[in-house]
C-alpha positions as CSV (number, residue, x, y, z in Angstrom):
1,M,101.3,194.1,123.3
2,A,98.9,194.6,126.1
3,G,100.0,191.5,128.0
4,I,103.7,192.0,127.4
5,F,104.4,194.6,130.2
6,R,102.5,192.4,132.7
7,W,104.9,189.6,131.6
8,L,108.0,191.9,131.9
9,F,107.5,193.3,135.2
10,G,106.5,190.7,137.4
11,G,98.3,166.7,106.2
12,S,100.6,165.0,103.8
13,S,100.5,161.4,102.7
14,A,102.3,158.6,104.5
15,R,105.0,158.3,101.9
16,D,105.8,162.0,102.2
17,T,106.2,161.8,106.0
18,Q,109.9,161.0,106.2
19,N,110.6,164.1,104.2
20,A,107.7,166.3,105.4
21,P,108.8,169.8,106.4
22,T,108.9,170.3,110.1
23,V,108.8,173.5,112.1
24,R,112.6,173.4,112.0
25,D,112.7,173.4,108.2
26,E,110.4,176.4,108.1
27,H,112.6,178.2,110.6
28,R,115.7,177.7,108.4
29,R,113.9,179.1,105.4
30,K,112.7,182.1,107.3
31,T,116.1,182.7,108.9
32,A,117.8,182.7,105.6
33,A,115.2,184.9,103.9
34,E,115.0,187.6,106.5
35,P,117.7,190.2,107.1
36,E,119.2,190.8,110.5
37,P,117.5,193.8,112.2
38,E,119.3,197.0,112.4
39,I,120.8,197.6,115.8
40,V,120.1,201.0,117.3
41,R,120.9,202.5,120.6
42,A,117.9,203.1,123.0
43,A,117.1,206.7,123.8
44,N,117.1,205.7,127.4
45,P,119.6,203.0,128.6
46,S,117.3,201.7,131.4
47,L,115.4,199.6,128.9
48,P,116.1,197.9,125.5
49,G,115.3,200.0,122.5
50,P,112.0,199.9,120.4
51,L,113.4,197.3,118.0
52,Y,113.7,194.8,120.9
53,F,110.1,195.4,122.0
54,A,108.9,195.0,118.4
55,Q,110.6,191.6,118.3
56,L,109.1,190.8,121.7
57,E,105.7,191.5,120.3
58,R,106.4,189.3,117.3
59,L,107.7,186.5,119.6
60,T,104.6,186.5,121.9
61,S,102.1,186.8,119.1
62,S,103.8,184.0,117.1
63,V,103.9,181.7,120.1
64,S,100.2,182.4,120.7
65,A,99.4,181.6,117.0
66,R,101.6,178.5,117.2
67,H,103.9,179.8,114.5
68,Y,107.0,178.5,116.3
69,S,109.4,179.1,113.4
70,A,108.5,182.8,113.3
71,A,108.8,182.9,117.1
72,A,112.3,181.4,116.9
73,V,113.3,184.0,114.3
74,A,112.1,186.8,116.6
75,A,113.9,185.3,119.6
76,R,117.1,185.0,117.6
77,A,116.8,188.6,116.4
78,S,116.3,189.8,120.0
79,L,119.7,188.5,121.1
80,P,121.9,191.2,119.5
81,L,119.5,193.9,120.5
82,L,119.8,192.8,124.2
83,R,123.6,192.7,123.8
84,N,123.6,196.2,122.4
85,W,121.5,197.4,125.3
86,L,123.7,195.8,127.9
87,N,126.9,197.1,126.2
88,D,125.6,200.7,126.2
89,P,128.0,202.5,128.6
90,R,125.3,205.0,129.6
91,G,123.3,202.2,131.1
92,D,126.0,200.9,133.5
93,G,124.2,200.0,136.7
94,Q,120.9,201.6,135.4
95,Q,119.4,198.7,133.5
96,L,116.0,197.8,134.9
97,D,115.5,194.2,136.2
98,I,112.9,193.1,133.7
99,R,111.7,189.6,132.6
100,I,113.2,188.7,129.2
101,P,111.0,186.2,127.4
102,A,113.5,185.9,124.5
103,L,115.8,184.1,126.9
104,S,113.1,181.7,128.4
105,Q,110.3,181.0,126.1
106,G,112.4,182.2,123.1
107,G,114.9,179.5,124.1
108,T,112.2,176.8,123.9
109,M,111.3,178.1,120.4
110,L,115.0,177.8,119.3
111,A,115.1,174.3,120.7
112,I,112.0,173.1,118.9
113,V,113.3,174.4,115.6
114,G,116.7,172.9,116.2
115,D,118.6,176.2,116.1
116,R,121.7,175.1,118.0
117,A,123.7,178.1,116.9
118,G,121.0,180.4,118.2
119,L,121.1,178.6,121.6
120,C,124.9,179.0,121.6
121,E,124.4,182.7,121.0
122,L,121.8,182.9,123.8
123,C,124.0,181.0,126.2
124,K,127.0,183.2,125.5
125,L,124.9,186.3,126.0
126,V,123.7,185.3,129.5
127,H,127.2,184.3,130.5
128,D,128.7,187.6,129.3
129,F,126.6,189.8,131.5
130,N,126.0,189.4,135.2
131,H,122.7,191.2,134.7
132,L,121.4,188.0,133.0
133,K,122.9,185.5,135.5
134,A,119.4,184.4,136.5
135,Y,118.9,182.8,133.0
136,R,122.2,180.8,132.9
137,E,120.8,177.5,134.3
138,E,117.7,177.8,132.0
139,A,120.0,178.5,129.0
140,E,121.7,175.1,129.6
141,E,118.3,173.4,129.9
142,H,117.4,174.6,126.4
143,F,120.1,172.4,125.0
144,V,118.6,169.5,126.8
145,D,115.2,170.3,125.3
146,L,116.7,170.5,121.8
147,D,118.0,167.0,122.2
148,L,114.8,165.7,123.7
149,F,112.7,167.2,120.9
150,D,114.8,165.3,118.4
151,R,114.7,162.1,120.4
152,L,110.9,162.4,120.8
153,R,110.5,162.7,117.0
154,K,112.6,159.6,116.5
155,V,110.7,157.5,119.1
156,I,107.3,158.5,117.8
157,R,108.3,158.0,114.1
158,S,109.8,154.6,114.8
159,K,106.9,153.4,117.1
160,P,103.6,154.8,115.7
161,G,101.0,154.8,118.4
162,V,103.5,154.7,121.3
163,L,101.6,155.6,124.5
164,Q,102.5,159.0,126.1
165,D,102.8,157.5,129.6
166,R,105.6,155.3,128.2
167,I,107.6,158.1,126.7
168,K,109.5,158.7,129.9
169,A,110.8,155.2,129.8
170,E,111.5,155.3,126.1
171,L,113.7,158.4,126.6
172,G,115.3,157.1,129.8
173,I,114.5,160.3,131.7
174,G,112.9,160.7,135.1
175,D,110.9,163.9,134.5
176,G,107.6,162.9,132.9
177,R,106.2,166.4,133.2
178,R,109.0,167.7,131.0
179,A,108.3,165.1,128.4
180,S,104.6,165.9,128.4
181,R,105.4,169.6,128.0
182,L,107.6,169.0,125.0
183,I,105.0,166.7,123.4
184,S,102.4,169.4,123.8
185,Y,104.7,171.8,121.9
186,L,105.1,169.3,119.1
187,E,101.3,168.7,118.9
188,K,100.6,172.5,118.8
189,S,103.2,172.9,116.1
190,G,101.4,170.3,114.0
191,E,104.3,167.8,114.0
192,V,102.6,165.2,116.3
193,R,99.0,164.0,116.6
194,R,97.6,162.6,119.9
195,A,94.8,160.1,120.0
196,K,93.0,159.5,123.3
197,S,93.6,155.9,124.6
198,G,92.1,155.4,128.1
199,K,93.8,157.8,130.5
200,T,96.7,158.5,128.2
201,Y,97.3,159.2,124.5
202,E,98.7,157.3,121.4
203,L,101.3,159.4,119.6
204,Y,101.8,159.6,115.9
205,I,103.9,161.7,113.6
206,A,101.6,164.0,111.5
207,G,100.9,162.4,108.1
208,V,101.3,158.7,108.9
209,D,98.4,156.3,108.5
210,M,96.5,155.9,111.8
211,P,94.0,153.3,112.9
212,E,90.4,154.3,112.3
213,A,89.7,153.9,116.0
214,A,92.5,156.4,116.8
215,V,91.4,158.9,114.1
216,A,87.9,158.8,115.6
217,T,89.1,160.2,118.9
218,I,90.7,163.2,117.3
219,Y,88.6,166.3,117.0
220,K,88.2,168.0,113.6
221,E,86.5,171.3,113.6
222,P,83.3,171.4,111.6
223,A,82.9,173.8,108.6
224,R,82.4,177.4,109.5
225,P,78.7,178.4,109.8
226,G,79.1,181.7,107.8
227,S,77.7,185.0,108.9
228,H,74.1,185.3,110.1
229,R,74.3,188.9,109.0
230,P,74.4,188.6,105.2
231,G,74.3,191.9,103.3
232,R,74.8,194.0,106.5
233,N,76.9,197.2,106.1
234,T,79.7,198.0,108.5
235,A,78.5,200.1,111.4
236,R,80.6,202.9,112.9
237,P,81.3,202.6,116.6
238,H,80.9,205.5,119.1
239,E,84.1,206.4,120.9
240,L,84.1,206.5,124.6
241,D,84.8,210.0,126.0
242,P,85.7,209.5,129.7
243,K,85.2,213.2,130.4
244,R,81.5,212.9,129.7
245,V,80.9,209.8,131.8
246,N,80.5,209.4,135.6
247,I,83.8,207.9,136.9
248,V,83.9,205.9,140.1
249,P,87.5,205.6,141.3
250,L,88.0,202.5,143.5
251,P,90.9,201.4,145.6
252,P,93.4,200.4,142.9
253,S,94.3,196.8,142.3
254,P,98.0,195.9,141.7
255,N,98.9,193.6,138.8
256,A,100.3,191.0,141.3
257,W,101.1,190.5,144.9
258,E,104.6,189.6,146.0
259,R,103.0,187.4,148.7
260,S,99.5,186.4,148.1
261,S,96.9,186.0,150.8
262,E,97.3,182.4,151.9
263,L,94.6,180.2,153.4
264,P,95.5,178.1,156.4
265,V,96.5,174.4,155.8
266,T,94.6,171.5,157.4
267,E,95.5,167.8,157.9
268,E,91.8,167.0,158.4
269,A,89.6,166.0,155.5
270,F,87.5,169.1,156.0
271,A,88.0,171.9,158.4
272,D,86.3,175.1,159.6
273,P,89.2,177.2,161.2
274,D,86.9,180.1,162.1
275,G,84.1,178.1,163.7
276,A,81.7,179.6,161.2
277,W,79.4,176.6,160.8
278,S,77.6,174.5,163.4
279,E,78.8,171.2,161.9
280,I,80.5,169.5,159.0
281,V,78.8,166.4,157.6
282,I,81.3,164.2,155.8
283,E,80.3,161.3,153.5
284,P,82.1,159.1,151.0
285,I,81.3,159.6,147.3
286,A,80.5,156.5,145.4
287,K,83.0,155.8,142.6
288,S,80.3,156.2,140.0
289,D,79.4,159.7,141.4
290,R,82.9,161.1,141.8
291,P,83.4,164.4,140.1
292,D,85.5,164.1,136.9
293,P,88.5,166.5,137.2
294,A,88.4,167.0,133.5
295,F,85.3,169.3,134.1
296,R,87.5,172.0,135.6
297,R,85.7,175.3,134.8
298,H,82.5,176.0,136.7
299,Y,79.9,178.8,136.2
300,S,77.0,179.2,138.5
301,T,73.4,180.1,137.3
302,R,70.1,180.6,139.0
303,G,69.3,176.9,138.4
304,G,72.6,175.3,139.1
305,A,76.0,175.3,137.5
306,F,77.6,174.5,134.1
307,S,80.9,172.6,134.2
308,F,83.2,172.5,131.2
309,D,85.9,170.1,130.1
310,D,87.6,172.7,127.9
311,L,90.8,170.6,127.4
312,A,88.9,167.5,126.0
313,K,90.2,165.1,128.6
314,S,86.9,163.4,129.6
315,E,85.5,160.3,128.0
316,E,82.5,162.3,126.7
317,S,84.9,164.5,124.7
318,L,86.3,161.7,122.6
319,G,86.3,162.9,119.0
320,A,84.9,166.3,120.2
321,A,86.5,169.6,121.2
322,G,85.4,169.2,124.8
323,A,82.3,168.5,126.9
324,V,79.9,170.2,129.2
325,M,77.5,169.1,132.0
326,F,74.9,170.8,134.1
327,S,74.4,170.2,137.8
328,D,71.2,171.3,139.6
329,V,71.2,173.3,142.9
330,Q,71.4,170.0,144.9
331,G,74.6,169.1,143.1
332,R,73.1,166.3,141.0
333,S,74.9,166.1,137.7
334,G,73.2,165.5,134.4
335,T,74.6,163.6,131.4
336,P,77.6,165.4,129.9
337,A,77.3,166.4,126.3
338,P,80.1,166.9,123.7
339,L,80.9,170.4,122.5
340,R,80.6,171.2,118.8
341,R,83.6,173.5,118.9
342,D,86.4,174.3,121.4
343,A,85.7,176.5,124.4
344,Y,88.3,179.2,123.8
345,N,86.0,181.7,125.6
346,I,83.0,180.9,127.8
347,S,80.1,183.1,128.7
348,V,77.5,182.0,131.2
349,H,75.0,184.5,132.5
350,P,74.1,184.0,136.2
351,Q,70.4,184.7,135.6
352,G,70.2,182.7,132.3
353,D,69.6,179.1,131.3
354,G,72.1,178.7,128.5
355,F,75.7,179.7,127.6
356,A,77.9,180.9,124.7
357,L,81.3,179.7,123.6
358,R,83.8,181.2,121.2
359,S,86.2,178.9,119.4
360,K,89.8,179.8,118.7
361,S,88.8,180.2,115.1
362,G,86.3,182.9,116.0
363,V,83.0,181.0,115.8
364,L,80.3,181.9,118.3
365,T,78.1,178.9,119.4
366,V,75.1,179.6,121.6
367,Y,73.7,176.7,123.6
368,R,70.3,176.3,125.3
369,G,69.9,175.2,128.9
370,D,69.4,171.6,127.8
371,L,72.9,171.7,126.2
372,S,71.5,171.7,122.6
373,I,72.8,174.3,120.1
374,D,70.6,177.4,119.7
375,F,72.5,179.2,116.9
376,E,76.0,179.9,115.6
377,A,77.7,183.0,114.1
378,D,81.1,183.4,112.4
379,L,82.5,186.4,114.2
380,E,85.5,186.6,111.9
381,A,83.1,187.3,109.1
382,A,81.5,190.3,110.9
383,P,82.1,193.5,108.8
384,E,83.1,195.4,111.9
385,V,86.0,192.9,112.5
386,A,87.3,193.5,109.1
387,A,87.1,197.2,109.4
388,N,88.8,197.3,112.8
389,R,91.6,194.9,111.6
390,E,92.3,197.3,108.7
391,R,92.2,200.3,111.0
392,L,94.8,198.8,113.4
393,G,96.9,197.1,110.7
394,L,96.6,193.7,112.3
395,A,98.3,190.7,110.7
396,E,96.4,187.6,110.0
397,S,98.3,185.8,112.7
398,E,96.7,188.2,115.3
399,A,93.1,187.2,114.4
400,H,92.5,184.7,117.2
401,R,93.9,187.2,119.8
402,A,92.1,190.2,118.5
403,L,88.7,188.6,119.2
404,R,88.6,188.6,122.9
405,C,85.3,188.4,124.8
406,I,81.8,187.3,124.3
407,A,78.7,187.8,126.5
408,L,75.1,186.6,126.4
409,T,71.9,188.1,127.8
410,P,69.8,185.9,130.1
411,D,67.2,185.2,127.4
412,R,69.7,184.8,124.6
413,D,68.1,187.5,122.5
414,R,71.4,189.5,122.2
415,Y,75.1,188.8,122.4
416,L,78.2,191.0,122.3
417,F,81.7,190.4,121.2
418,T,84.9,192.4,121.5
419,H,87.6,192.9,118.9
420,V,90.7,194.6,120.4
421,D,89.3,197.9,121.7
422,E,85.8,197.7,120.2
423,A,82.6,196.1,121.5
424,W,79.6,195.2,119.4
425,C,76.1,194.2,120.5
426,I,74.2,192.1,118.0
427,S,70.7,190.7,118.1
428,R,70.2,187.0,117.5
429,D,68.8,187.8,114.0
430,G,72.0,189.6,113.1
431,E,71.0,193.3,113.6
432,C,73.9,195.4,114.9
433,L,72.4,197.3,117.9
434,W,75.5,199.3,118.9
435,G,79.2,199.6,118.8
436,L,81.6,201.3,121.2
437,R,85.4,202.0,120.9
438,M,87.6,202.6,123.8
439,P,90.0,205.6,123.7
440,A,93.7,204.8,123.3
441,K,95.3,204.1,126.6
442,E,98.3,206.2,127.7
443,P,101.7,205.1,126.5
444,T,103.4,202.6,128.9
445,R,105.1,204.6,131.6
446,I,107.8,203.1,133.8
447,K,108.8,205.3,136.7
448,V,112.5,205.3,137.8
449,G,113.4,206.9,141.0
450,G,111.3,209.4,143.0
451,K,108.2,208.3,144.6
452,V,107.8,204.5,144.6
453,D,105.4,203.4,141.9
454,G,102.5,201.4,143.5
455,A,102.6,203.2,146.8
456,S,98.8,203.8,146.5
457,F,98.1,200.0,146.6
458,G,96.8,198.7,149.8
459,T,95.8,195.3,150.9
460,A,92.1,194.7,151.9
461,I,93.0,195.0,155.5
462,E,94.9,198.3,154.8
463,I,91.8,199.6,152.9
464,D,89.7,198.9,156.0
465,Q,92.3,200.7,158.1
466,A,92.4,203.6,155.6
467,L,88.6,204.0,155.9
468,D,89.0,204.0,159.7
469,V,91.6,206.8,159.4
470,M,89.1,208.8,157.4
471,G,86.3,208.1,159.8
472,L,84.4,206.1,157.2
473,A,83.4,202.5,156.7
474,M,82.0,200.3,153.9
475,P,79.7,200.7,152.2
476,V,81.1,203.9,150.9
477,T,81.1,205.9,147.7
478,P,84.0,207.9,146.1
479,D,82.1,211.1,146.6
480,E,81.9,210.4,150.3
481,I,85.6,209.8,150.4
482,R,86.3,213.0,148.5
483,K,84.1,215.1,150.7
484,R,85.5,213.6,153.9
485,Y,89.1,214.2,152.7
486,R,88.4,217.9,152.0
487,Q,86.8,218.2,155.3
488,L,89.8,216.7,157.1
489,V,92.2,218.9,155.1
490,R,90.4,222.0,156.4
491,E,90.3,220.7,159.9
492,L,93.9,219.7,160.0
493,H,95.5,222.6,158.2
494,P,98.4,224.0,160.2
495,D,97.0,227.5,160.0
496,V,93.8,226.3,161.7
497,N,95.0,223.5,163.9
498,P,98.8,223.3,164.2
499,G,100.5,220.1,165.4
500,N,98.6,217.6,163.3
501,E,101.3,217.0,160.6
502,E,101.5,213.2,161.3
503,R,97.7,213.0,161.3
504,M,97.6,214.8,157.9
505,K,100.2,212.5,156.4
506,A,98.1,209.5,157.5
507,V,95.0,211.0,155.9
508,N,96.9,211.6,152.6
509,V,98.1,208.0,152.5
510,A,94.6,206.7,153.3
511,S,93.0,208.8,150.6
512,E,95.5,207.6,148.0
513,Q,94.9,204.0,148.9
514,L,91.1,204.4,148.7
515,T,91.0,206.2,145.4
516,G,94.4,205.7,143.6
517,L,94.6,209.5,143.3
518,D,97.4,211.7,144.7
519,P,96.2,214.1,147.4
520,E,96.9,216.9,145.0
521,Q,94.5,215.4,142.5
522,L,91.9,215.1,145.2
523,D,92.0,218.7,146.2
524,G,92.9,220.0,142.8
525,S,96.3,221.6,143.7
526,G,98.5,219.6,141.3
527,G,101.9,218.6,142.5
528,G,105.2,217.2,141.4
529,D,107.5,214.3,141.9
530,D,111.2,213.5,141.8
531,G,112.6,210.9,139.4
532,F,111.8,210.3,135.8
533,E,109.6,208.2,133.6
534,I,110.4,206.0,130.6
535,V,107.6,206.3,128.1
536,I,107.2,203.5,125.6
537,S,104.9,204.0,122.7
538,F,104.0,201.6,119.8
539,G,101.6,201.4,116.9
540,P,97.8,201.7,117.0
541,A,97.1,198.1,118.1
542,A,99.6,198.3,121.0
543,E,98.2,201.6,122.2
544,A,94.6,200.5,121.9
545,D,92.9,199.8,125.3
546,W,92.1,196.1,124.7
547,I,88.8,194.8,126.2
548,Y,89.6,191.7,128.3
549,A,86.3,191.1,130.1
550,A,82.6,191.5,129.2
551,A,79.2,190.7,130.7
552,F,75.6,191.7,130.6
553,S,74.0,193.0,133.7
554,G,71.7,190.9,135.9
555,T,68.6,192.0,134.0
556,G,70.4,192.1,130.7
557,Q,69.5,195.7,130.1
558,T,73.1,197.1,130.3
559,A,76.5,195.7,129.4
560,L,79.8,195.9,131.3
561,L,83.2,196.0,129.5
562,G,86.6,195.7,131.3
563,T,89.7,197.0,129.7
564,Y,93.4,196.5,130.1
565,A,93.8,200.0,131.5
566,G,91.5,199.0,134.5
567,R,88.3,200.6,133.3
568,V,85.0,198.8,133.7
569,V,82.5,200.7,131.5
570,R,78.8,200.3,132.0
571,V,76.8,200.7,128.7
572,D,73.1,201.1,128.4
573,R,70.8,199.2,126.0
574,N,71.4,201.9,123.3
575,G,75.2,201.7,123.6
576,T,75.6,204.9,125.6
577,P,78.3,204.7,128.3
578,I,76.9,205.7,131.7
579,T,79.5,204.8,134.3
580,I,83.2,204.0,134.4
581,Y,84.5,202.0,137.4
582,D,88.3,202.5,137.7
583,V,89.9,199.5,139.4
584,G,93.5,200.3,138.3
585,S,94.4,197.0,136.6
586,M,92.8,194.6,134.1
587,P,89.6,192.9,135.1
588,I,89.5,189.1,134.3
589,R,85.9,188.4,135.4
590,I,82.8,190.5,135.6
591,V,79.6,189.0,137.1
592,E,76.4,191.0,137.9
593,T,73.3,189.6,139.5
594,E,70.1,191.6,139.9
595,A,71.5,192.8,143.3
596,F,75.3,193.3,143.1
597,L,78.2,193.8,140.7
598,Y,81.3,191.7,141.1
599,V,84.6,192.7,139.4
600,M,87.6,190.4,139.7
601,T,91.2,191.2,138.8
602,T,94.2,188.9,139.3
603,T,94.6,190.2,142.8
604,R,91.3,191.5,144.1
605,L,87.5,191.1,144.2
606,Y,85.2,194.2,144.3
607,V,81.6,194.0,145.4
608,L,79.5,197.0,144.3
609,D,75.9,198.2,144.6
610,G,75.7,201.0,142.1
611,N,78.5,203.4,143.0
612,R,78.8,202.1,146.5
613,L,81.7,199.9,147.3
614,M,80.3,197.2,149.5
615,A,83.4,195.1,150.1
616,I,86.8,194.4,148.8
617,E,88.8,191.1,149.1
618,D,92.3,190.2,148.1
619,C,92.6,187.0,146.1
620,S,95.1,185.0,144.0
621,P,95.1,184.7,140.2
622,K,94.0,181.1,140.5
623,C,90.8,181.9,142.4
624,D,87.5,180.9,140.9
625,L,84.5,183.1,141.6
626,L,81.0,181.5,142.2
627,V,77.9,183.5,143.0
628,I,75.2,181.0,144.2
629,E,72.0,181.3,146.3
630,G,72.9,184.5,148.0
631,M,76.5,183.5,148.7
632,V,79.8,184.4,147.1
633,L,82.5,181.7,147.0
634,L,86.2,182.3,146.2
635,V,87.4,178.8,145.4
636,E,91.1,177.9,145.6
637,G,93.0,174.6,145.4
638,K,92.2,173.4,149.0
639,G,90.0,176.1,150.4
640,I,87.0,178.3,149.9
641,R,86.4,181.8,151.3
642,V,82.6,182.2,151.8
643,F,80.8,185.6,151.8
644,T,77.3,187.0,151.8
645,E,76.2,188.3,148.5
646,D,77.1,191.8,149.6
647,G,80.7,190.7,150.4
648,R,80.7,190.2,154.2
649,R,82.9,187.3,155.2
650,L,81.1,184.3,156.6
651,G,83.9,181.8,157.0
652,I,86.6,179.6,155.4
653,A,86.1,176.0,154.3
654,L,89.3,174.0,154.1
655,T,90.1,170.6,152.6
656,K,93.2,168.3,152.8
657,A,92.7,167.0,149.3
658,P,92.3,169.2,146.2
659,I,88.7,170.5,145.6
660,R,87.0,169.1,142.6
661,R,83.6,170.9,142.9
662,A,81.8,173.3,145.2
663,Y,78.2,174.5,145.4
664,V,75.5,175.7,147.8
665,D,72.5,173.5,148.6
666,A,69.7,175.1,150.7
667,G,72.2,177.3,152.6
668,D,74.8,174.5,153.1
669,V,78.2,175.0,151.4
670,V,79.0,171.6,149.8
671,V,82.6,170.8,148.9
672,E,83.7,167.7,147.0
673,T,87.1,166.2,146.7
674,R,87.9,163.1,144.7
675,T,86.5,160.6,147.3
676,Q,84.6,162.6,149.9
677,R,81.8,165.3,150.2
678,G,81.8,167.8,153.1
679,S,78.6,169.7,153.8
680,F,79.2,172.8,156.0
681,R,75.9,173.3,157.7
682,G,74.4,175.9,160.1
683,I,76.2,179.1,159.2
684,H,76.3,181.6,162.0
685,A,74.0,184.6,161.5
686,A,76.6,187.3,162.2
687,P,79.3,187.6,159.5
688,K,82.9,187.4,160.8
689,R,85.2,190.4,160.8
690,R,87.9,190.2,158.2
691,S,90.9,188.2,159.2
692,D,93.9,187.6,157.0
693,P,96.9,185.9,158.6
694,V,99.2,186.6,155.7
695,Q,98.9,190.1,154.3
696,P,99.9,190.4,150.6
697,S,102.2,193.1,149.5
698,P,102.0,194.8,146.1
699,R,104.6,193.9,143.5
């Protein structure tokens, strides 16, 4: 449920194949077996009732688990609940404008199972209410998808081994991306198998005889390794009590920007729009040395960088779940190695010489720096996982989602994993060192009317301006902001210094942007607000504060855990929480070197030294973070923002073609596209002041 509100607001034998049950057949059985949900009126007409949100959770979890027939049942069951909501006379003109996955992804699920009647019901619903007019065109496209799914099945069944890049012609359609998307759904549902063939795939209906050469290209997960903790009893986690931990409030990060901070565009192969470097040396890349785009995920370490082909698209991943290669600090790539299991989660410590992967099935595989396997552990077999699953009442289909994060110490002597709201630190020999459970997060609150929700969000430029209003500058601590605010309140109080009302308003706005706290919270006076809140509460798993990011510190002595509620909790070697950094929204990446802590959300990068905020930078959800040789790189599709390790901006490196790889070599920022390499040399000593031509605005 944690991700839903982010979404809202913003084998058989060959002879059996012809009659083999498809995802559509399973859907028909489930639809017939399950009663229609009872329709109840929502307590507040601004949102659908709790039954709808229960079906929404079922839809999203079933899609994630690739149980498409169950997802289609949930989508179909959502439709009368939505109609009931929109028919409620109390909600006339008050319904909130929310995203409705049952009408988009749910429509795709109805299409793949062949539920034409369900699509007719969906189509009628969106045409009956103007509130849903944005979904009308998409509703018609679902019927096209239903037809294409059936035609795809017929083509693949009649022409075993047909190449995927020929499907567009076989179907007589012009949209190859659409065909690829639908094939992907059929593969995930288990109806179709894809065998790598050059740069494309051979397609087969599941269960038909395949050539041995084709079978050899398809990955089959090895047997589970079993637990490396036999006979261990279930440990009890400590529960975090925020009242007993030092809290560091930081300028809150919004979940999304309406307009993201955009980099300039260049028509040159490589460009330096700020004049930050003395020269750019451009050279062609020999065809044999060109970076393979399949290795798309990069993680820097003290000795170079690991690059992962997590989608198994490279030649080295044939018959494997993916591949990995290591490049040294000069950018010289070693020989790629196949991965034993899929890279569902990746953990690379910036000071270490190995890495850890977690497969979708919940197996932890730890690799050495030479890409050989160190050890494996079946996390699903951990006694703490079973206990937490029982506590939260999780269904089996939730298993792969409940295990979220992994982290590895620099010397690989300890690892941690997270399960929903719990984190467990385990030694390599299987001893449980500590466990920590996050407190339940507050029920989801949606403010209607009154003060605009999100008014405390400021862009990075506005944060600088807010500090200027307060007479402060980075680096800065929350205590310094709080003390300065109270000092200004005393100085600007109308009884002491009348005529400063506008100045006081500016100070209040600045303090709220810097801390995420209302002025009343800063000075302890309380305060009220107009409007009302809708409070949505679900079961234990939904109200749990899921852990979405984890890392060990630069030395490996402490661990950092990032939760959905926007907390980043530092835990000492004994499992005792010592600091909570409050960033306001879910962290997606945490990196700590021996010098600085970097916390990244979908919209913002924070650079911290202890409790001191060194820098803050707006970013997009597709930014990649690299910390290399005393520099920080925020890598986007055709540009890189470059900073010192303490977050001061150095410059922007732009490319005309998409970036394939970036690294730092002896102080030079090296950027590679498919055919060229640009070395940005001679960085100017003085960092540039922040410049942001397009300021984002919070959604």
